[in-house]
C-alpha positions as CSV (number, residue, x, y, z in Angstrom):
1,M,-26.9,-34.7,4.3
2,P,-24.7,-37.8,4.0
3,Q,-26.2,-41.1,4.8
4,R,-24.6,-43.4,7.3
5,N,-21.6,-45.2,5.8
6,Q,-21.6,-42.9,2.8
7,T,-18.3,-41.5,1.6
8,V,-18.2,-37.7,1.5
9,K,-15.7,-36.1,-0.8
10,L,-13.9,-33.1,0.7
11,P,-12.8,-30.2,-1.5
12,D,-9.3,-30.5,-3.0
13,R,-6.9,-28.1,-1.3
14,R,-5.6,-27.1,-4.7
15,I,-9.0,-25.9,-5.8
16,T,-9.5,-24.0,-2.5
17,R,-6.1,-22.3,-3.0
18,Q,-7.0,-21.4,-6.7
19,L,-10.3,-19.8,-5.5
20,V,-8.4,-17.7,-2.9
21,E,-5.8,-16.7,-5.5
22,A,-8.5,-15.8,-8.0
23,D,-10.2,-13.7,-5.3
24,L,-6.9,-11.9,-4.5
25,S,-6.1,-11.4,-8.2
26,A,-9.6,-10.0,-8.8
27,R,-8.6,-7.1,-6.5
28,N,-5.8,-6.4,-9.1
29,Y,-2.7,-6.2,-7.0
30,L,-0.4,-7.5,-9.7
31,G,1.8,-4.7,-11.1
32,K,0.7,-2.2,-8.4
33,K,3.8,-0.4,-7.1
34,I,2.4,2.7,-5.4
35,L,-0.2,2.7,-2.6
36,I,-1.8,6.0,-1.9
37,V,-3.4,6.2,1.6
38,D,-5.6,9.2,2.5
39,D,-9.1,9.6,3.9
40,Q,-9.8,12.7,1.7
41,S,-10.7,11.9,-1.9
42,F,-9.5,15.3,-3.2
43,N,-6.0,14.5,-1.8
44,I,-6.0,11.1,-3.5
45,D,-7.1,12.8,-6.7
46,A,-4.4,15.4,-6.4
47,S,-1.8,12.7,-5.9
48,L,-3.0,10.7,-8.9
49,I,-2.9,13.8,-11.1
50,I,0.6,14.7,-10.0
51,L,1.8,11.1,-10.5
52,N,0.2,10.9,-13.9
53,H,1.0,14.3,-15.4
54,A,4.1,15.6,-13.6
55,V,5.8,12.2,-13.0
56,G,4.6,10.2,-15.9
57,I,3.2,7.2,-14.0
58,N,0.4,5.2,-15.5
59,T,-1.7,5.5,-12.3
60,E,-4.4,3.1,-13.5
61,A,-1.9,0.3,-13.9
62,E,0.5,1.1,-11.0
63,C,-1.5,2.7,-8.2
64,S,-3.7,1.4,-5.5
65,I,-5.8,3.4,-3.1
66,A,-6.7,3.0,0.6
67,Y,-8.9,5.3,2.5
68,N,-7.5,4.7,6.0
69,G,-4.6,3.0,7.7
70,K,-6.5,-0.2,8.4
71,E,-7.3,-0.6,4.7
72,A,-3.6,0.1,3.9
73,V,-2.3,-2.6,6.2
74,K,-4.8,-5.1,4.8
75,M,-3.9,-4.2,1.2
76,V,-0.2,-4.6,1.8
77,Q,-0.9,-8.1,3.3
78,E,-3.2,-9.1,0.5
79,S,-0.7,-7.8,-2.1
80,Y,2.0,-9.9,-0.5
81,Y,-0.1,-13.1,-1.1
82,A,-1.3,-12.0,-4.5
83,N,2.3,-11.4,-5.6
84,N,3.5,-15.0,-4.8
85,C,4.6,-14.0,-1.2
86,R,6.5,-10.9,-2.3
87,N,5.9,-7.3,-1.4
88,G,4.6,-5.6,-4.4
89,Y,4.6,-2.0,-3.2
90,E,7.7,0.1,-3.7
91,L,6.2,3.4,-2.6
92,I,3.5,4.2,-0.1
93,L,2.2,7.8,0.2
94,M,0.7,7.8,3.7
95,D,-1.5,10.4,5.2
96,C,-0.9,10.7,8.9
97,N,-4.3,11.6,10.4
98,M,-7.0,9.2,9.4
99,P,-9.9,7.4,11.0
100,F,-9.8,3.8,12.2
101,L,-6.0,3.6,12.1
102,D,-3.7,6.6,11.6
103,G,-0.7,6.6,9.3
104,Y,1.8,6.3,12.1
105,E,0.4,3.1,13.4
106,A,-0.4,1.8,9.9
107,T,3.3,2.3,9.0
108,S,4.5,0.5,12.1
109,Q,2.2,-2.5,11.3
110,I,3.2,-2.6,7.6
111,R,6.9,-2.6,8.6
112,H,6.3,-5.3,11.2
113,F,4.4,-7.5,8.8
114,L,7.0,-7.3,6.0
115,F,9.8,-7.8,8.5
116,L,8.2,-11.0,9.8
117,K,7.9,-12.2,6.2
118,Q,11.5,-11.2,5.5
119,Q,10.5,-8.9,2.7
120,R,12.1,-5.7,1.4
121,Q,10.6,-2.6,2.9
122,P,8.9,0.0,0.7
123,I,9.6,3.7,0.9
124,I,6.9,5.2,3.0
125,V,6.4,8.9,2.7
126,A,4.3,10.8,5.2
127,C,2.0,13.3,3.3
128,T,0.7,15.7,5.9
129,G,-0.4,19.2,6.5
130,H,1.6,19.3,9.7
131,T,5.1,20.6,9.2
132,E,6.1,21.2,12.8
133,Q,9.1,19.3,14.0
134,T,7.2,17.2,16.5
135,Y,5.0,15.7,13.7
136,I,8.1,15.1,11.5
137,D,9.8,13.3,14.4
138,K,6.7,11.2,15.0
139,A,6.5,10.2,11.4
140,I,10.2,9.2,11.2
141,H,9.9,7.4,14.6
142,S,6.9,5.4,13.3
143,G,9.0,4.1,10.3
144,M,8.3,6.6,7.6
145,N,11.3,7.5,5.4
146,K,10.3,11.0,4.4
147,V,7.8,13.7,5.2
148,M,6.2,15.8,2.5
149,S,3.8,18.6,3.3
150,K,0.5,19.0,1.5
151,P,-0.1,20.2,-1.1
152,L,2.4,17.8,-2.6
153,D,5.2,19.5,-4.6
154,P,5.3,17.7,-8.0
155,Q,9.1,18.1,-8.4
156,I,9.8,16.6,-5.0
157,L,7.4,13.7,-5.6
158,K,9.1,13.1,-9.0
159,K,12.5,12.9,-7.2
160,V,11.1,10.5,-4.7
161,V,9.6,8.3,-7.4
162,Q,12.9,8.4,-9.3
163,F,14.7,7.4,-6.1
164,V,12.7,4.2,-5.8
165,R,13.3,3.6,-9.5
166,L,9.7,3.5,-10.6
167,I,10.6,5.7,-13.6
168,A,13.9,6.4,-15.3
169,A,15.9,9.3,-13.8
């Protein structure tokens, strides 16, 4: 407790910013280009296996995982700040039906956040078991670029990845 008439030194803002940046970089967002969002771990594992073996992506170096839409929005925001105020994700594989925040609303929030920050928008692919036209329309209306049915087709996923230029065509 400072005494009366004693000078108190406040923390340097540069140090505070360094601590925040260190915390964000500890989450390892740098170099992550693909965000996989699904509440089922076996779907995440299947996506990682397809991306690694069929597409040739180094999933440990290039993929991040979120288990619901709320986590995905937070990770996109944190990635933005960790990458010097630039969107780091080029592709988001988004499940549609998840707890806390579904993929439709998460997509809308991600699009809105990046729009406000004047950032390029990632390709967001709905990965869903629902292939009825109403679900496809809902996904597109929420801001998703493409709808893929589960289980994911490795050849289609490879074409999507090539389209966003994550690997050589």
